[in-house]
Every structure is written in structure tokens, then in C-alpha cells.
C-alpha positions as CSV (number, residue, x, y, z in Angstrom):
1,M,-8.3,15.3,8.4
2,S,-5.8,14.7,11.1
3,P,-3.5,17.7,12.3
4,V,-0.4,17.5,10.2
5,V,1.7,17.4,13.3
6,G,0.9,15.0,16.2
7,K,2.8,14.4,19.2
8,R,3.3,11.0,18.9
9,F,5.4,11.1,15.6
10,A,9.3,11.8,15.9
11,A,9.7,14.0,13.3
12,A,8.3,15.6,10.0
13,A,10.3,14.9,7.2
14,I,8.8,16.9,4.3
15,L,6.0,19.7,4.1
16,V,5.1,21.3,0.4
17,V,2.2,23.4,-0.2
18,A,0.2,22.4,-3.0
19,F,0.1,24.5,-6.1
20,I,-0.9,22.2,-9.3
21,A,-4.0,21.2,-9.8
22,G,-5.5,18.0,-10.7
23,C,-4.9,14.4,-10.0
24,G,-3.3,13.1,-13.3
25,G,-5.0,15.5,-15.2
26,E,-8.4,15.5,-13.8
27,E,-10.0,17.6,-11.6
28,S,-10.0,16.4,-7.9
29,A,-12.9,14.5,-6.6
30,S,-12.1,16.7,-3.2
31,E,-11.7,20.0,-4.9
32,G,-12.9,23.0,-2.7
33,E,-12.5,21.1,0.7
34,G,-8.5,19.9,0.4
35,G,-6.7,19.8,3.6
36,N,-3.7,18.7,5.3
37,L,-2.6,14.9,4.9
38,S,-0.1,13.2,7.2
39,I,1.7,10.2,5.8
40,A,3.1,7.8,8.5
41,T,6.3,6.2,7.1
42,G,9.0,4.5,9.2
43,G,12.3,4.8,10.6
44,T,14.8,7.4,8.9
45,A,16.7,4.8,7.1
46,G,14.4,2.5,5.6
47,V,12.3,2.4,2.4
48,Y,8.9,3.5,3.7
49,Q,10.5,7.2,4.9
50,V,12.2,7.7,1.4
51,Y,9.2,6.3,-0.4
52,G,6.6,8.4,1.9
53,G,8.5,11.3,1.7
54,G,8.6,11.3,-2.3
55,L,4.7,10.5,-2.1
56,A,4.4,13.5,0.2
57,D,5.9,15.7,-2.5
58,V,3.7,14.1,-5.2
59,I,0.4,14.7,-3.4
60,S,1.3,18.2,-2.6
61,D,2.1,19.0,-6.1
62,E,-0.5,17.0,-7.9
63,L,-3.5,16.7,-5.6
64,D,-5.7,20.2,-5.7
65,G,-6.0,21.7,-2.5
66,Y,-4.4,19.2,-0.3
67,Q,-0.5,19.8,1.3
68,A,1.2,16.6,2.5
69,T,3.6,15.8,5.1
70,A,5.8,12.2,5.5
71,E,6.3,11.4,9.1
72,T,8.8,9.3,10.7
73,T,7.4,6.5,13.1
74,S,8.1,3.2,14.1
75,A,6.6,1.7,11.0
76,S,3.8,-1.1,10.8
77,V,2.1,-2.0,13.8
78,D,2.6,2.0,15.1
79,N,1.4,3.0,11.7
80,I,-1.9,1.0,11.5
81,K,-2.6,2.4,15.4
82,L,-2.1,6.0,14.2
83,I,-4.4,5.3,11.5
84,A,-7.1,3.5,13.7
85,Q,-7.2,6.9,15.9
86,Q,-7.1,9.3,12.9
87,D,-4.0,10.5,13.9
88,S,-2.6,9.9,10.6
89,D,-4.3,9.9,7.1
90,V,-2.5,7.3,5.3
91,A,0.2,4.8,6.4
92,F,2.6,2.2,5.3
93,T,2.3,-1.3,6.7
94,L,3.2,-4.9,6.1
95,A,0.5,-7.6,5.1
96,D,1.1,-9.6,7.8
97,T,0.6,-6.9,10.3
98,A,-2.4,-5.5,8.5
99,I,-4.3,-9.0,9.0
100,D,-3.6,-9.1,12.8
101,A,-4.9,-5.7,13.0
102,V,-8.0,-6.4,10.8
103,E,-8.8,-10.0,13.0
104,G,-7.8,-7.8,16.1
105,R,-4.9,-10.2,17.3
106,E,-1.3,-10.0,18.5
107,S,-0.3,-6.8,19.2
108,F,-4.2,-4.9,18.6
109,D,-6.8,-5.2,21.4
110,G,-9.7,-5.6,18.7
111,P,-10.2,-5.2,14.6
112,Q,-8.9,-1.9,13.3
113,P,-10.8,0.2,11.2
114,V,-8.7,0.0,8.5
115,R,-8.7,-0.2,4.4
116,A,-5.9,-1.1,1.7
117,L,-5.3,1.5,-1.5
118,A,-2.9,-0.7,-2.9
119,Q,-0.2,-3.5,-2.7
120,I,2.9,-1.5,-3.6
121,Y,6.0,-3.5,-3.5
122,T,7.6,-6.6,-1.4
123,N,9.5,-6.1,1.7
124,Y,12.3,-8.9,1.9
125,T,13.2,-10.4,5.3
126,Q,16.7,-9.7,5.4
127,I,18.7,-11.2,8.4
128,G,22.2,-9.3,8.4
129,T,25.5,-10.2,10.3
130,T,28.8,-10.2,8.7
131,A,31.6,-12.8,7.8
132,G,33.6,-13.9,11.3
133,A,30.3,-14.1,13.0
134,D,30.0,-17.6,12.1
135,I,26.5,-17.4,11.5
136,S,24.8,-19.1,8.5
137,S,21.2,-20.1,9.7
138,V,18.6,-18.6,11.6
139,E,19.6,-21.8,14.2
140,D,23.0,-19.7,14.6
141,L,21.5,-17.2,16.3
142,R,21.3,-19.2,19.6
143,G,23.1,-17.4,22.1
144,K,23.7,-14.5,20.0
145,R,23.4,-11.0,20.5
146,V,20.6,-10.0,17.7
147,S,18.4,-6.9,17.4
148,V,14.7,-8.0,16.6
149,G,13.6,-4.1,15.2
150,D,12.0,-1.1,16.6
151,P,9.4,-1.6,19.0
152,G,5.9,-1.5,17.1
153,S,7.6,-2.4,13.7
154,G,6.7,-5.0,11.2
155,T,10.3,-6.0,11.5
156,E,10.0,-7.2,15.1
157,V,6.6,-8.8,14.1
158,I,8.2,-11.1,11.5
159,A,11.5,-11.5,13.4
160,V,9.9,-13.0,16.7
161,R,7.5,-15.3,14.5
162,V,10.8,-16.6,12.3
163,L,12.7,-17.3,15.4
164,E,9.7,-19.6,16.9
165,A,9.5,-21.0,13.6
166,A,13.2,-22.2,14.2
167,G,12.6,-23.3,17.5
168,L,14.2,-20.3,19.1
169,D,12.6,-18.5,22.4
170,P,12.9,-14.6,21.2
171,D,13.5,-14.1,25.0
172,E,15.6,-16.8,26.2
173,D,17.6,-17.8,23.2
174,I,19.5,-14.7,21.9
175,D,20.6,-11.3,23.7
176,R,17.7,-9.3,22.8
177,S,18.0,-6.1,21.2
178,Q,15.4,-3.8,19.7
179,L,16.9,-1.3,17.1
180,G,16.1,0.4,14.0
181,V,17.7,-0.8,10.8
182,D,20.4,2.4,10.8
183,E,21.2,1.7,14.4
184,S,21.4,-2.3,14.1
185,V,24.1,-1.3,11.2
186,N,26.0,0.8,13.4
187,A,25.7,-1.4,16.5
188,V,27.1,-4.6,13.9
189,R,29.8,-2.7,12.7
190,D,30.9,-1.8,16.6
191,G,30.6,-5.0,17.5
192,S,27.8,-4.5,20.3
193,I,25.5,-6.7,18.5
194,D,26.3,-9.8,16.0
195,A,23.1,-9.8,13.9
196,F,19.9,-8.1,13.1
197,F,16.3,-8.6,11.3
198,W,15.3,-6.0,8.7
199,S,12.4,-6.7,6.9
200,G,12.7,-4.0,4.1
201,G,12.8,-3.1,0.2
202,L,15.7,-3.6,-2.0
203,P,18.1,-2.1,-1.1
204,T,17.7,-0.7,1.7
205,G,20.5,2.2,2.3
206,A,21.6,1.3,5.6
207,V,22.4,-2.3,4.5
208,T,24.1,-0.7,1.5
209,D,26.3,1.3,3.8
210,L,27.3,-1.8,5.7
211,A,28.3,-3.8,2.9
212,T,30.6,-1.1,1.6
213,T,32.8,-1.2,5.1
214,D,32.3,-4.9,5.9
215,E,31.9,-8.2,4.7
216,L,28.2,-8.3,4.7
217,V,26.4,-11.8,5.1
218,L,22.8,-12.4,4.6
219,V,21.1,-15.1,6.1
220,P,18.6,-17.5,4.2
221,N,15.2,-17.8,5.8
222,A,12.6,-18.6,3.2
223,E,12.7,-22.5,4.5
224,Y,10.2,-21.1,7.4
225,V,7.5,-19.7,5.1
226,P,5.2,-22.8,5.2
227,K,5.1,-22.6,9.1
228,L,4.2,-19.3,9.0
229,R,1.7,-19.4,6.3
230,D,0.1,-22.3,8.3
231,Q,0.1,-20.1,11.5
232,Y,-0.4,-16.6,10.2
233,G,-2.2,-16.6,6.9
234,E,-1.1,-16.1,3.3
235,A,0.8,-13.0,3.7
236,Y,4.0,-14.7,3.4
237,H,5.7,-16.3,0.0
238,E,9.3,-16.9,-0.9
239,A,11.3,-14.9,-2.3
240,T,15.0,-13.8,-3.3
241,I,17.5,-11.2,-2.9
242,P,19.3,-11.1,-5.9
243,A,23.1,-11.8,-5.7
244,D,24.1,-8.0,-7.1
245,T,21.9,-6.3,-4.4
246,Y,24.3,-5.4,-2.0
247,K,28.0,-5.5,-2.4
248,G,30.0,-8.6,-1.9
249,L,26.7,-10.8,-1.9
250,D,27.8,-13.5,-4.6
251,E,24.6,-15.6,-4.4
252,D,21.3,-15.2,-4.5
253,V,19.4,-15.3,-0.7
254,P,16.0,-17.2,-0.7
255,V,14.1,-15.4,2.0
256,I,10.6,-14.4,2.9
257,G,8.8,-11.9,1.3
258,V,5.6,-9.9,2.6
259,P,3.8,-7.3,0.6
260,N,3.3,-4.1,1.8
261,L,0.4,-1.8,1.4
262,L,-1.1,1.4,1.7
263,V,-3.7,1.8,4.2
264,V,-6.1,4.4,5.5
265,H,-8.6,4.8,7.7
266,E,-11.9,2.7,6.4
267,E,-14.1,6.3,7.0
268,M,-12.0,8.1,4.4
269,E,-14.0,9.5,1.9
270,D,-14.4,7.7,-1.1
271,D,-13.3,10.3,-4.0
272,L,-10.2,11.0,-1.6
273,A,-9.1,7.4,-1.6
274,H,-10.1,7.1,-5.4
275,D,-7.7,10.3,-6.0
276,L,-5.0,8.7,-3.8
277,T,-4.5,5.4,-5.5
278,A,-5.0,7.0,-8.9
279,L,-2.2,9.1,-8.1
280,L,0.8,6.2,-7.2
281,F,-0.1,5.1,-10.7
282,D,-0.4,8.5,-12.6
283,Q,2.9,9.4,-10.8
284,K,4.9,6.2,-11.2
285,K,7.8,7.6,-12.9
286,R,8.4,10.6,-10.2
287,L,7.7,8.0,-7.2
288,T,10.7,5.4,-9.1
289,Q,13.0,8.7,-9.4
290,V,12.3,8.7,-5.6
291,H,13.1,5.2,-4.7
292,P,13.7,2.0,-6.9
293,E,10.9,0.3,-5.2
294,A,8.3,2.3,-7.0
295,K,9.0,0.6,-10.4
296,N,7.0,-2.3,-8.8
297,L,3.7,-0.6,-8.6
298,D,1.5,-2.6,-11.2
299,R,-2.2,-2.1,-11.3
300,Q,-3.4,-5.7,-11.0
301,D,-0.8,-6.9,-8.4
302,A,-2.1,-3.5,-6.3
303,Q,-5.6,-5.0,-6.1
304,N,-4.5,-8.1,-4.6
305,V,-4.4,-7.2,-0.9
306,V,-4.4,-10.2,1.3
307,P,-7.5,-11.4,3.2
308,P,-9.1,-10.3,5.5
309,V,-7.7,-6.7,4.5
310,E,-9.6,-5.4,2.1
311,L,-9.3,-2.5,-0.5
312,H,-11.5,0.7,0.7
313,P,-14.5,1.6,-1.7
314,G,-12.7,4.3,-3.1
315,A,-9.5,2.4,-4.3
316,Q,-12.0,-0.4,-5.4
317,R,-13.6,1.9,-7.9
318,Y,-10.3,3.1,-9.5
319,F,-9.2,-0.3,-10.3
320,E,-12.8,-1.0,-11.2
321,E,-12.4,1.7,-14.0
322,G,-9.4,-0.1,-15.3
323,G,-6.9,2.7,-13.8
324,S,-8.2,5.5,-15.9
């Protein structure tokens, strides 16, 4: 297994020594080997980091012989590169980034050796601003100061694609910044940017914080789904941010949805991949207490990773067993 602490990681979030035997009451298939597992998550204010920290706790407590650490990263693109280099063992990523990785395009020089354990929940493309910024559509971002997300993040990937689908040049038609969601919210609040892109689950803590101090506006963007699907594949679909998600949000907001995946290196041992996948569902209640997005774990949906991304054989075995 890879080292728990890699020099590329920004911070270690959690380290718990495993002491409770068995995955879901069964003897771990990797018992007697064990070791350290590194989980690549995302920025400190995003869902990946919270969810990943909870998953690290669960692995350490429930998977016999293993201890896990959740690592803060730049998210999707960076995470897949960490998996490919075997600098991390498990990673969160957006499905559109995973498609790019498997096909070896965009941010990747060639096909990446990654496989999915499961589809876990949907990311919502949140374009945040505040009342008074005079922004109600993607086209209104022309000439504005806009953060497109951290470099190497899935947010950056989809932000660039949405801007281009709306007829905007991401380098010429906006004053472009590259900030994480926490930094983006602070920048909107202090007036140094006008709007930001964020691809994340619901609710995202940083966006919740903005809605408590300012009049939050989320810009609709679902109209670009057909263009994105035509050009980049089937990872994109129409989704809705419900009106009660954030304070002051009075109407549902139609946006672009993208599935999130947990991915591993294709050479991970089948038994370990099986046990990690089983753990997600055996410990769903506990994970939901960590972040509400875990309630969306569903055995049927989890298998539906978007082609050409494939399930790891160990994960496939778990689903073929009927989730037992």
C-alpha cells in the first residue's frame, strides 16, 4: 500500500488505529495483511473532505488490520493522478473527470489505471453570487470577476466547459480566479470577486455560511446539459437544487448534475476492493451522520458508473452477491 503521508498532500485529516474486527460482521478477506490506506478527498470546506474523514474513521474501526487517513487535496483531477501513481489508495472524483482519465484526454497524458468501487452521490454545479451583482445567467458572467475552482479540481473542469458552452472564453471573457469554495465565499463576501463556480454536494458548508450573511443567488445552468453530453459524454444530467437547501433560496434551481465516484488503482487486491465496497453499505447509517449526502448510497445506483469507467472486479463481485 502507499504511504499514509505523501509529500503532495496538503494536510492529514484523520488517523485512527483499527481495533474492531470484521467488515459488516464478516472476517476481512485481507486479514493478516492489513496496513495503511490513504484517502484522497478535496478542499477543507467541501463535501469530499467531510465524507472522506468519516470514511477513514469507518475503515479504521471496522476493516480488520487497517488504519486510514483522509488527505486534503485539490480534488478530482489531482486525486486520480494520485491513484495512478499509487500515492493514494482510495479517492473521490467526479465522473466526468474519471471519463477523461480512462480515455486519456484533457488533463491526462494517457489512459489512467483506475477503477470504480461505486457511484456514491451527485454533485450539483453551483454558480454562486449575491444580490446586487446583477448576475442571473451564465452569460452575465462576461466581464465579471469569477473563480472557477482550485487548479486540478473537478470544479475547474466543469466551470470551463460551462463557460464555453455559454459562448464565453474562460481566459478572455472573465477576470479568472482559481480559488477553493471556502476562499471563493470569502472573496465574494469581501467584494474581491463577483461570482464563483462550485461542484459539490448538498448542502456545502461554505455556501451555507455565505447564505447566512448575504443574500445568496444561485445561477441556473441546466440548459447546457445537452451540449456537454454531446461533447464530453454521459456524465452530465439535469438536477435540481431544492429551494430549502440554503437560507433565502426561495425557488428550486435547475443545474447540471454529475455523479461522484470512489475510485482505486486497477491493481488493488480484489478482496480489499470487495470489502471496501461492502463497508460503504454496511456503515451507511454512520456515514450519513457524518454528511447527509451518504443517505444517497444505493446499491443499484452505485453499480451504474458511466462508461467507459468500469467497476473494479472486487466491487463487481460485491454487487453480484446481491450486497450480502
